[in-house]
N, C-alpha and C positions, 0 to 999 in steps of 0.2 A: 459464464458463471460458475465457472470452478474458482475464480480467483475469488472473488464475492465471496464464498462458501467458507473456500479457503483463510481469509480475512475476518467474515463469520462467524465460524461453529472451530475453526481451529484456534486462533490468533484471534479470540474476540478482546482480552484486553491485555493482552502480548505486549507490555512496549521493549522488551529486551531484543535484542539482536536489531536483524537491518531488513528494508522488504525494499525490493525493487521495484524500479519502476511500472512498473509492468502488473505487479501488481496495486499498487497504491491504484492508476488510473486507471484499472478495470474495474479495480471497486468500485470509482466514484461515478465510471459512467453509470455501471447498475444500479448502483443508490440514486444517482440524476433520473437515470427511465422510471423506478419501482413511484419512486417519486411523483413524477407528473405522471403517470397513469392512478393513481389514488386520486392526486388532485383535479386530472378530467372524471375520472366518476363521483367524484363527491362533487363537481358540479353541475355534472348532470343530476343526480339527483337530489338535491339539493333545490331542481326547475318543477323534481314531481310531488316533493316533498320537504320541509323545514327541516323536519325532525333526521329523516334518513342522512340530507347534508352534513348534516351539526354530526351527527354518528358518523361519519364518512370523516369529515376534518379532524374532529377526536382520534379518530383511528389513524391517520395522518401524524397529527403531535405526537401518538405513544411509537410512532413507527420512527421518524427523527427524532427522540430523546433513547431510542435505543440502541440507533445506532450513531448514537453520536460517540460513545468508549472505542465502537472499532473504528471510528473517521481519526479518533485522537491516535489513538494504539498503532497502522499502520502510517498515520501522517508523523509521529515521532520513530518509526523503525524507518522509512523512508528519509529522515533526514539524519539521520544516525547513517544511513551509508554513501550519503554528501558528503560526512565525520562531523557535521553539526551536531551541539547540541543540543541537546531533550527543550533548554526551555525557549529555541524557532518556533515550536509552534502556537508562542502567545503572536507572531505577525501572522498570525493566517484571520486573528481575530482585532486586527487594527486594518481599519478604512487608510486604502491606498499605500501601506507598509506590505499588505498582504501582497500587492505586486511580486515584491521582493519573494515571503514565501512559496508563491508560484511557481519563480523561476527555480528553489530550491526545491520544486518537486521534479521539475522536465530538465534540469541537470542534472548529467548521468554522475553516477557512485562510482566509489573510490575504489580499482582496481584493486586484488589483492584483498585478505585482510585489513580491519582498520582498528583503533582501540575499544567500536562496540561488535563484533567477530567480525566469521566469514566471509568470502565476500558470494552474495547467495548467487548470483551469474559464474561464476568459479569452472561450470562442465562449459558455456556458453563461451568464454573469453578463452577456453584451453590452459586455465593458470590451474595451477595444486595448492591446493590451501595452506599445504605443508611449506611450504616458499621453495624449495627447488630442494629438494630433496625425495631420493638419494641423486648427488651429483654426479652420476652418470654417463657426462655422454657419449664417450668414445668406446669403455666398455663391456657394450648393452653381446651377451651372448648370440640374443636377439636378433638383430638386427647386424653383425660382426662375426661371421660362423669362424674366422680367422684368427683367436683371443691373441 
């Protein structure tokens, strides 16, 4: 849930930078869960009262519209993570070509910084986001007590 809130609350319309796979897929998972829950509630309420069902269907439409911008933002940042241009987001809306977009969302991002920013997994990968600075493999006073 924290990944979903990170996208919606902290990066609602942030199209700059990079997003890791976990951020994208956790957002999609919660988005689908919310959509399915509202769909079930609207189906149940439409049996009780048609006006209640229509009200929840309207709420479902508003939630879909409200989450469209964060979906586009996290999708674009995910494209940036693998070094792809922003306009590839169009592939998500073209039938059959959207399988290529799905591949790009599953593909591992570039290690280290790229043209869109630092690696979001730099801490986990053990990569210094500043490259190999400072280059001191042999003269570290903490690991080599006799310099």
